[in-house]
C-alpha positions as CSV (number, residue, x, y, z in Angstrom):
1,X,0.0,0.0,0.0
2,X,1.8,3.1,-1.2
3,X,0.4,6.1,0.8
4,X,-3.2,4.9,0.5
5,X,-4.6,7.7,2.6
6,X,-2.5,10.6,1.3
7,X,-5.3,12.3,-0.6
8,X,-8.0,11.9,2.0
9,X,-9.3,14.3,4.6
10,X,-9.3,13.4,8.3
11,X,-12.9,12.1,8.3
12,X,-12.3,9.7,5.4
13,X,-9.0,8.5,6.9
14,X,-10.9,7.7,10.1
15,X,-13.4,5.6,8.1
16,X,-10.7,3.6,6.2
17,X,-8.1,3.1,8.9
18,X,-10.2,0.5,10.8
19,X,-10.8,-1.4,7.5
20,X,-7.0,-1.7,7.1
21,X,-6.6,-2.8,10.7
22,X,-9.2,-5.6,10.1
23,X,-7.5,-6.7,7.0
24,X,-4.2,-6.9,9.0
25,X,-5.7,-8.6,12.1
26,X,-8.5,-10.8,10.8
27,X,-7.1,-11.6,7.3
28,X,-3.6,-12.1,8.7
29,X,-2.2,-10.7,5.5
30,X,1.3,-9.2,5.6
31,X,1.2,-5.6,4.4
32,X,4.0,-3.4,3.2
33,X,2.6,0.1,4.0
34,X,4.5,3.1,2.7
35,X,3.7,6.5,4.3
36,X,5.2,9.8,5.4
37,X,2.4,10.1,8.1
38,X,3.8,9.0,11.5
39,X,0.4,8.8,13.0
40,X,-0.6,6.1,10.4
41,X,2.7,4.2,11.0
42,X,2.3,4.3,14.8
43,X,-1.2,3.0,14.5
44,X,-0.8,0.3,11.9
45,X,2.7,-1.0,11.9
46,X,4.3,-3.8,13.9
47,X,7.7,-3.4,12.3
48,X,9.2,-0.3,10.9
49,X,11.8,0.4,8.3
50,X,12.8,4.1,8.3
51,X,14.2,5.5,5.1
52,X,16.2,8.7,4.6
53,X,17.8,9.8,1.4
54,X,17.3,6.4,-0.2
55,X,18.9,4.5,2.6
56,X,17.7,2.5,5.6
57,X,18.2,4.7,8.7
58,X,16.6,2.3,11.2
59,X,14.6,-0.9,11.3
60,X,12.9,-2.9,14.1
61,X,9.7,-3.1,16.2
62,X,7.8,0.1,15.7
63,X,7.8,1.0,19.5
64,X,11.6,0.4,19.6
65,X,12.4,2.6,16.6
66,X,10.1,5.5,17.5
67,X,11.6,5.8,21.0
68,X,15.2,6.1,19.8
69,X,16.9,9.4,20.7
70,X,18.8,9.7,17.4
71,X,15.8,9.6,15.1
72,X,13.5,12.6,15.9
73,X,15.3,14.7,13.2
74,X,14.1,12.1,10.7
75,X,10.6,11.3,12.2
76,X,9.8,14.9,12.9
77,X,10.3,16.4,16.3
78,X,6.7,17.6,16.7
79,X,5.4,14.0,16.1
80,X,8.1,12.2,18.0
81,X,7.0,9.9,20.8
82,X,6.6,6.4,22.1
83,X,4.2,3.5,21.9
84,X,3.2,1.6,25.1
85,X,1.3,-1.6,24.9
86,X,-1.5,-1.7,27.6
87,X,-4.6,-3.6,28.7
88,X,-8.0,-2.2,29.8
89,X,-8.5,-3.0,33.5
90,X,-11.3,-0.7,34.6
91,X,-14.0,1.6,33.4
92,X,-15.1,4.7,35.4
93,X,-18.6,5.4,34.4
94,X,-19.0,8.4,36.7
95,X,-16.0,10.3,35.2
96,X,-16.0,8.7,31.7
97,X,-12.5,7.4,32.1
98,X,-10.8,4.1,31.2
99,X,-7.9,2.7,33.2
100,X,-5.0,1.2,31.2
101,X,-2.3,-0.8,32.8
102,X,1.1,-2.1,31.8
103,X,4.1,-3.5,33.7
104,X,5.4,0.0,34.3
105,X,2.3,1.6,35.7
106,X,-1.2,2.8,34.9
107,X,-2.8,5.4,32.6
108,X,-6.2,6.9,32.8
109,X,-7.6,8.2,29.5
110,X,-11.0,9.4,28.2
111,X,-13.4,6.5,28.0
112,X,-12.7,3.8,25.4
113,X,-15.7,1.7,24.4
114,X,-13.9,-1.6,24.7
115,X,-14.3,-4.5,27.2
116,X,-12.1,-5.1,30.2
117,X,-9.1,-7.1,29.2
118,X,-8.8,-5.7,25.7
119,X,-5.3,-5.1,24.6
120,X,-4.4,-1.7,23.1
121,X,-1.4,0.4,22.4
122,X,-1.1,4.1,23.4
123,X,1.0,6.7,21.6
124,X,2.7,9.1,24.0
125,X,3.9,12.2,22.3
126,X,7.2,13.4,23.6
127,X,5.9,17.0,23.7
128,X,3.1,16.0,26.1
129,X,5.3,14.7,28.8
130,X,6.6,16.8,31.7
131,X,9.3,15.6,34.2
132,X,9.5,15.9,37.9
133,X,12.4,14.9,40.2
134,X,10.0,14.4,43.2
135,X,6.6,12.7,43.6
136,X,4.2,15.4,42.5
137,X,1.3,16.5,44.7
138,X,-1.9,18.5,44.2
139,X,-1.9,18.3,40.4
140,X,-4.7,18.1,37.8
141,X,-2.5,15.6,35.9
142,X,-3.8,12.1,36.5
143,X,-1.0,10.1,35.0
144,X,2.3,9.9,36.9
145,X,4.8,7.2,35.9
146,X,8.0,6.6,37.8
147,X,10.9,5.8,35.5
148,X,14.7,6.1,35.1
149,X,16.5,8.2,32.6
150,X,18.4,6.0,30.1
151,X,19.6,8.7,27.7
152,X,19.7,12.4,27.0
153,X,20.2,14.1,23.6
154,X,20.4,17.8,22.9
155,X,19.5,19.4,19.7
156,X,20.9,22.6,18.2
157,X,17.9,24.6,19.5
158,X,16.3,25.0,22.9
159,X,15.2,21.4,23.4
160,X,16.5,18.2,25.1
161,X,15.1,14.7,24.5
162,X,15.1,12.1,27.3
163,X,14.5,8.4,27.2
164,X,12.9,6.9,30.3
165,X,12.7,3.2,31.2
166,X,9.2,2.7,32.7
167,X,9.0,-1.0,33.5
168,X,9.7,-2.7,30.1
169,X,8.5,0.4,28.1
170,X,10.8,3.1,26.8
171,X,9.2,6.5,26.9
172,X,10.5,9.6,25.0
173,X,10.1,13.0,26.6
174,X,11.0,16.5,25.3
175,X,11.8,19.3,27.6
176,X,13.9,22.5,27.3
177,X,17.6,22.5,27.9
178,X,16.9,25.1,30.6
179,X,14.6,22.6,32.4
180,X,17.2,19.9,32.1
181,X,19.9,22.1,33.6
182,X,17.6,23.5,36.4
183,X,16.5,20.0,37.4
184,X,20.1,18.6,37.2
185,X,18.9,15.7,35.1
186,X,21.4,13.0,34.3
187,X,21.6,9.3,33.0
188,X,20.5,6.8,35.6
189,X,18.4,9.3,37.6
190,X,14.9,8.3,38.9
191,X,12.2,10.7,37.8
192,X,8.5,11.0,37.4
193,X,6.8,11.4,34.0
194,X,3.6,13.4,34.0
195,X,1.1,12.8,31.1
196,X,-2.2,14.7,30.9
197,X,-5.2,12.5,30.3
198,X,-6.6,15.0,27.8
199,X,-3.4,14.3,25.7
200,X,-4.5,10.6,25.4
201,X,-7.9,11.1,23.8
202,X,-8.7,8.1,21.6
203,X,-10.6,10.4,19.3
204,X,-7.2,11.9,18.5
205,X,-5.8,8.5,17.6
206,X,-3.3,8.4,20.4
207,X,-5.0,5.2,21.5
208,X,-5.9,2.4,19.1
209,X,-7.2,-1.2,19.4
210,X,-4.2,-3.1,18.0
211,X,-2.3,-4.7,20.9
């Protein structure tokens, strides 16, 4: 499939994407899917081959490749992020929230109309993650994940990218160089990653049904 959704608007993409997922999952047909759209790749792919200037820049499991510190210049810094594989463990009818768990912790997101036990994957944008060196208190942010810094990369501008080991998952976070220096962040340091629930709205395709 060579950029099959390239000429479609968001509404039409939303209609066709589930059909491609069903073809992949129910038909068990291998698909070579070519796209410049990282959101499509993150949602559909199991394995990723990243091409740059006609050469293979990276290859591997999609969640492994997307969380690498050296690749945001190729994948696009605004869209850079990580994929976490989770399972639905609770539905909060009162507040219309769904609880997702994985070996590294728990996430609460706007309600997903799927049964308890369903396996999903969540896309965490690096730009949506804040870092604290202490357990945060009295916050509106519902999702706080404890992790350990496994890498830090600086770009030529104001930003720094961090990789965090949160259980078996690797999460990519983007902060300013000023914040990194002010907090004294370094490799091997235990920190807390803060993720707003509103940043994980399934209607924005940060959550999808493919485990």
